[in-house]
C-alpha positions in Angstrom: 37.2 -20.5 17.5 33.6 -21.5 18.1 30.9 -19.0 17.0 27.5 -18.8 18.7 24.3 -18.8 16.6 24.0 -15.0 16.6 27.6 -14.5 15.4 27.0 -17.0 12.6 23.8 -15.1 11.6 25.7 -11.8 11.5 28.6 -13.3 9.5 26.2 -14.5 6.9 24.6 -11.1 6.6 21.5 -11.9 8.6 19.9 -10.1 11.5 17.6 -11.8 13.9 14.1 -10.1 14.2 12.9 -10.0 17.8 9.8 -11.9 18.8 6.6 -9.9 18.3 8.1 -8.0 15.4 7.6 -8.2 11.6 10.3 -7.2 9.1 9.9 -6.4 5.4 11.9 -5.0 2.6 10.4 -1.8 1.2 11.1 -0.8 -2.4 10.4 2.7 -3.6 9.7 3.4 -7.3 9.2 6.6 -9.2 8.1 7.9 -12.6 9.7 11.2 -13.8 7.4 11.9 -16.7 3.9 11.1 -17.7 3.6 8.0 -19.8 2.1 8.1 -23.2 -1.7 7.9 -23.3 -2.9 4.3 -23.6 -6.3 2.7 -24.3 -8.2 2.2 -21.1 -8.7 -1.4 -20.0 -12.4 -2.2 -19.7 -13.8 -2.6 -16.3 -17.3 -2.7 -14.7 -15.9 -0.7 -11.8 -15.8 3.0 -11.2 -14.0 5.4 -8.9 -15.9 7.4 -6.3 -14.2 10.3 -4.6 -14.4 10.3 -0.9 -14.2 13.8 0.5 -13.6 14.0 4.2 -14.7 10.4 5.1 -15.3 9.5 8.7 -12.4 7.6 10.4 -14.7 4.5 10.8 -15.7 4.5 7.1 -12.1 4.8 6.0 -10.8 2.2 8.4 -13.4 -0.3 7.2 -12.3 -0.2 3.6 -8.6 0.0 4.6 -9.1 -3.2 6.5 -10.9 -5.0 3.7 -8.2 -4.2 1.2 -5.1 -4.4 3.3 -5.7 -7.0 6.0 -4.2 -9.9 3.8 -1.0 -7.9 3.5 -0.8 -6.5 7.1 -1.6 -2.9 6.2 -1.7 -1.4 9.7 -0.3 2.2 9.6 -3.7 3.9 9.6 -5.2 1.4 12.1 -2.8 2.4 14.9 -3.7 6.1 14.7 -6.4 7.6 16.9 -9.3 9.4 15.3 -7.6 12.9 15.5 -4.4 11.7 13.8 -6.3 9.9 11.1 -8.7 12.7 10.4 -5.9 15.2 10.1 -4.6 13.1 7.2 -7.7 12.0 5.4 -9.4 15.4 5.6 -6.3 17.2 4.3 -7.2 19.0 1.0 -3.9 17.8 -0.6 -4.9 14.1 -0.1 -7.5 12.6 -2.5 -9.2 9.3 -1.5 -11.2 7.2 -3.9 -13.2 4.0 -3.4 -13.3 1.5 -6.2 -17.0 0.7 -6.5 -18.9 -2.1 -8.4 -22.2 -1.9 -10.1 -24.0 -2.6 -6.8 -22.3 0.3 -5.2 -20.1 -1.9 -3.0 -16.6 -0.7 -2.3 -14.1 -3.1 -3.8 -10.8 -1.3 -3.6 -9.1 2.0 -2.7 -6.8 4.6 -4.1 -5.1 7.4 -2.1 -3.1 10.1 -3.8 -0.9 12.4 -1.8 -0.1 15.8 -3.2 1.3 17.4 0.0 4.8 17.7 -1.4 4.7 20.4 -4.2 5.3 18.9 -7.7 4.9 15.4 -6.4 2.2 12.8 -6.4 2.6 9.8 -4.1 0.4 6.8 -4.5 -0.2 6.4 -0.8 -2.5 3.3 -1.0 -3.5 1.3 -4.0 -5.3 -2.0 -3.7 -8.3 -4.3 -4.4 -10.2 -6.6 -2.1 -8.8 -10.2 -2.4 -11.7 -11.5 -4.4 -10.8 -9.2 -7.3 -7.2 -10.2 -7.5 -5.9 -11.5 -10.8 -8.8 -10.3 -12.9 -7.1 -7.4 -14.6 -8.8 -4.7 -12.5 -5.5 -3.5 -11.2 -4.4 -2.4 -14.7 -7.6 -0.4 -15.1 -7.1 1.2 -11.7 -3.5 2.1 -12.5 -4.7 3.7 -15.7 -7.1 5.9 -13.7 -4.3 6.6 -11.1 -1.9 7.9 -13.7 -4.6 10.1 -15.3 -5.5 11.5 -11.9 -1.9 11.9 -10.7 -0.2 13.4 -13.7 -1.9 16.8 -13.5 -0.6 20.3 -14.1 2.5 21.0 -11.9 3.3 17.4 -11.1 6.8 16.4 -12.1 7.2 13.1 -10.3 5.0 10.2 -9.2 6.2 7.7 -6.8 5.0 4.6 -4.8 6.4 2.1 -2.5 5.7 -1.6 -2.1 7.1 -4.2 0.2 7.7 -8.0 0.5 4.5 -8.3 2.6 2.4 -7.1 -0.4 1.0 -9.3 -3.1 4.0 -11.1 -4.7 3.2 -9.6 -8.1 3.1 -6.0 -6.8 6.7 -5.0 -7.6 6.6 -6.5 -11.1 3.3 -4.8 -11.7 4.6 -1.3 -10.9 7.6 -1.8 -13.0 5.5 -2.9 -16.0 3.5 0.3 -15.6 6.7 2.3 -16.0 7.8 2.9 -12.4 11.6 2.6 -11.8 13.0 1.4 -8.5 15.3 3.9 -6.8 15.6 2.9 -3.1 15.4 -0.2 -0.9 15.0 -0.2 2.9 14.2 -2.6 5.7 11.3 -1.8 8.0 10.7 -3.5 11.3 7.5 -3.0 13.2 5.3 -4.4 16.0 3.1 -7.2 14.7 -0.4 -5.6 14.5 -2.0 -9.0 15.1 -0.4 -9.2 18.6 -1.6 -5.7 19.4 -5.1 -6.4 18.3 -5.2 -3.9 15.5 -5.6 -6.9 13.0 -7.0 -10.3 13.7 -4.6 -13.2 14.3 -6.0 -14.8 11.1 -4.7 -11.9 9.0 -1.9 -12.7 6.5 -1.5 -16.4 7.5 1.5 -16.7 5.1 3.4 -14.5 7.6 4.1 -16.5 10.8 3.5 -14.8 14.2 6.6 -14.9 16.4 5.4 -14.6 19.9 8.5 -15.4 21.8 
């Protein structure tokens, strides 16, 4: 019997991703109890709480942090949809600011599910990568997230993120508990991100 290419792919456990799409493996991790207090890593940065930021201000920082990794979810929302989320009292948004007052990263904590804190977004601008600032930011994140009434913190990362992201979260005490495949329209083809974004991920135009 002669198998065509698609049948061979399926027999090998592979699934072809349609042109114009991007696929990623998403890993969810959780922490069921607060970690022991640890000395804070030194950093010249500080967290600045953003209360009810405008959609444009939020998107600008979201792009600076997430463009290399194809963060797109908040970019495809209209102003009303985005505002409903970022102005929700149960969502806390922080900008990571340097001595000059320039935003260099972002942290978003989601407390909308009672007893749970989700790290919705956690990231630095590319020029800060690999300098230890992520450890400092995670220390701040755990302090802010583990508050009275919180019994679980969780986060998800994917194979489009920084290659060290999954290992980083595990080193901080998060334990993987689920894995999923996500397929979505390439935001570079829709114009939500420039075609130059994430050059390590090929664009399949078909």
